[in-house]
C-alpha positions as CSV (number, residue, x, y, z in Angstrom):
1,M,155.0,25.9,-37.1
2,G,156.0,22.4,-36.8
3,K,155.0,19.1,-37.9
4,I,151.1,18.7,-37.2
5,K,150.6,15.6,-34.9
6,K,147.1,16.5,-33.5
7,V,144.0,17.8,-35.4
8,G,140.8,19.2,-33.9
9,V,137.7,19.1,-35.8
10,L,134.5,21.1,-35.0
11,T,131.0,21.9,-36.4
12,S,129.8,25.4,-35.7
13,G,126.5,27.5,-36.7
14,G,123.6,25.7,-38.1
15,D,123.7,21.9,-38.9
16,A,123.6,20.6,-42.3
17,P,123.2,17.1,-43.8
18,G,126.5,15.7,-44.5
19,M,128.3,17.2,-41.6
20,N,128.9,13.7,-39.8
21,A,130.2,12.4,-43.0
22,A,132.7,15.2,-43.0
23,I,133.7,14.5,-39.5
24,R,134.0,10.8,-40.5
25,G,136.1,11.8,-43.5
26,V,138.3,14.0,-41.4
27,T,138.9,11.5,-38.7
28,R,139.5,8.5,-40.9
29,T,142.0,10.3,-43.1
30,A,143.9,12.0,-40.2
31,I,144.2,8.4,-38.5
32,Y,145.6,7.0,-41.8
33,Y,148.2,9.6,-41.9
34,G,149.1,8.9,-38.3
35,L,147.7,11.7,-36.7
36,E,145.5,12.1,-33.4
37,V,142.1,13.4,-33.8
38,V,140.1,15.5,-31.3
39,G,136.5,16.3,-31.5
40,I,135.5,19.7,-30.4
41,R,131.9,19.5,-29.1
42,Q,129.6,22.7,-29.4
43,G,131.8,24.6,-32.1
44,Y,133.8,27.5,-30.7
45,H,131.9,27.3,-27.3
46,G,133.6,23.9,-26.9
47,M,137.0,25.4,-27.9
48,I,136.6,28.1,-25.1
49,H,135.2,25.6,-22.5
50,K,137.6,22.7,-23.5
51,D,134.8,20.5,-24.5
52,F,137.2,18.0,-26.1
53,I,136.8,14.3,-27.0
54,E,139.2,11.9,-28.6
55,L,138.1,10.4,-31.9
56,K,139.1,7.1,-33.2
57,A,138.0,5.2,-36.2
58,N,135.3,3.4,-34.1
59,S,133.9,6.8,-32.7
60,V,132.8,7.5,-36.2
61,S,132.0,4.2,-37.7
62,D,128.2,4.3,-37.6
63,I,127.4,8.0,-38.1
64,L,126.9,8.6,-41.7
65,A,123.0,8.1,-41.8
66,R,122.6,10.2,-38.6
67,G,121.4,13.8,-39.0
68,G,122.6,16.8,-37.4
69,T,126.2,16.6,-36.0
70,I,127.6,14.1,-33.5
71,L,129.9,17.0,-32.2
72,K,126.8,19.3,-31.6
73,T,126.9,22.8,-32.5
74,V,126.2,26.2,-31.1
75,R,126.7,30.0,-32.0
76,S,129.3,31.2,-29.6
77,K,129.1,35.0,-28.7
78,E,132.1,34.5,-26.5
79,F,134.2,33.7,-29.5
80,M,133.4,37.0,-31.2
81,E,135.3,38.8,-28.4
82,A,139.1,38.9,-28.3
83,K,139.0,37.4,-24.7
84,G,137.0,34.4,-25.8
85,R,139.5,33.6,-28.9
86,K,142.4,34.1,-26.4
87,Q,141.0,31.3,-24.0
88,A,140.4,29.1,-27.1
89,Y,143.9,29.5,-28.2
90,K,145.3,28.7,-24.6
91,N,143.1,25.5,-24.4
92,L,144.2,24.4,-27.9
93,K,147.7,24.7,-27.0
94,E,147.4,22.9,-23.8
95,E,145.6,20.0,-25.6
96,G,148.5,19.8,-28.1
97,I,146.2,20.5,-31.0
98,D,148.2,21.7,-33.9
99,A,145.6,22.2,-36.5
100,V,141.8,22.7,-36.6
101,V,139.2,21.7,-39.3
102,V,136.1,23.8,-39.1
103,I,133.0,22.6,-40.7
104,G,130.2,25.3,-41.0
105,G,129.1,28.3,-42.8
106,D,129.8,31.9,-43.4
107,G,129.9,32.8,-39.8
108,S,132.1,29.8,-38.8
109,L,134.6,30.3,-41.6
110,T,134.8,34.0,-40.7
111,G,135.4,33.1,-37.0
112,A,138.3,30.8,-38.2
113,R,139.8,33.5,-40.4
114,V,139.7,36.1,-37.6
115,F,141.3,33.6,-35.2
116,C,144.1,32.8,-37.8
117,D,144.7,36.5,-38.1
118,E,145.4,36.7,-34.5
119,Y,146.9,33.5,-33.8
120,F,148.8,32.2,-37.1
121,D,150.8,29.2,-35.5
122,I,147.6,27.1,-35.4
123,P,146.4,26.6,-39.0
124,F,142.5,26.2,-39.7
125,V,141.1,24.5,-42.6
126,G,137.4,25.2,-43.5
127,I,135.0,22.8,-44.8
128,P,131.9,24.7,-46.2
129,G,128.9,23.2,-44.5
130,T,125.5,24.9,-44.8
131,I,122.2,24.5,-46.6
132,D,122.3,28.2,-47.6
133,N,125.0,27.5,-50.2
134,D,126.2,31.1,-49.7
135,I,130.1,30.4,-49.2
136,Y,132.1,32.6,-51.6
137,G,134.3,30.5,-53.8
138,T,132.4,27.3,-53.8
139,D,129.7,25.8,-56.1
140,Y,128.1,23.7,-53.6
141,T,128.3,23.3,-49.7
142,I,127.8,20.3,-47.6
143,G,124.2,20.1,-47.0
144,Y,122.9,22.1,-49.8
145,D,122.0,19.4,-52.4
146,T,120.3,17.2,-49.7
147,A,118.2,20.3,-48.5
148,L,117.2,21.2,-52.0
149,N,116.3,17.7,-52.9
150,T,114.2,17.5,-49.5
151,V,112.3,20.7,-50.7
152,V,111.6,19.4,-54.1
153,E,110.3,16.1,-52.7
154,A,107.9,17.9,-50.1
155,V,106.8,20.3,-52.9
156,D,106.0,17.4,-55.2
157,K,103.8,15.6,-52.3
158,I,102.1,18.8,-51.5
159,R,101.3,19.6,-55.3
160,D,99.5,16.3,-55.4
161,T,97.5,17.0,-52.4
162,A,96.7,20.5,-53.4
163,G,95.5,18.9,-57.0
164,S,93.3,16.3,-55.0
165,H,91.5,19.3,-53.4
166,N,91.4,21.8,-56.0
167,R,93.4,24.1,-54.0
168,L,96.4,26.4,-54.3
169,F,99.2,26.1,-51.6
170,F,102.1,28.5,-50.9
171,V,105.4,26.9,-49.8
172,E,108.1,29.1,-48.4
173,V,111.7,28.1,-48.3
174,M,114.9,29.7,-47.7
């Protein structure tokens, strides 16, 4: 494996608050160190179908307050098959992408591990991003704290309404 010159970044699976901040952090840090950055839209699906965009500092300058992910995200059944991963590898090589940063949950990071087991010359780095907070080895994932605080705020408001009407409300969350 040679020197890394071009980094791909993708979001995969469900979106989570903070994914755009992670994209911005990856992009700006890579640029600071003289690397090119390629956004891979629609997660692994975009890797298979070559949905790549160049990311510059100004591409990520106004995304912190936006929800979701500017790179979009889908769950890719094609990537679960060896044929899909082979096409993704071919596209990464053609694009000159030397490393990939994956922002996502358990399925996304599992996909990265399987890919790296098959194609070990392109390193992947995972950033755990899921409201589930179910990634082994992490205390908190991107999105978990925001999701939890959103629930607490909503339940506080519903409790006030329930008290006003002498009622009991049930709230179901993950």
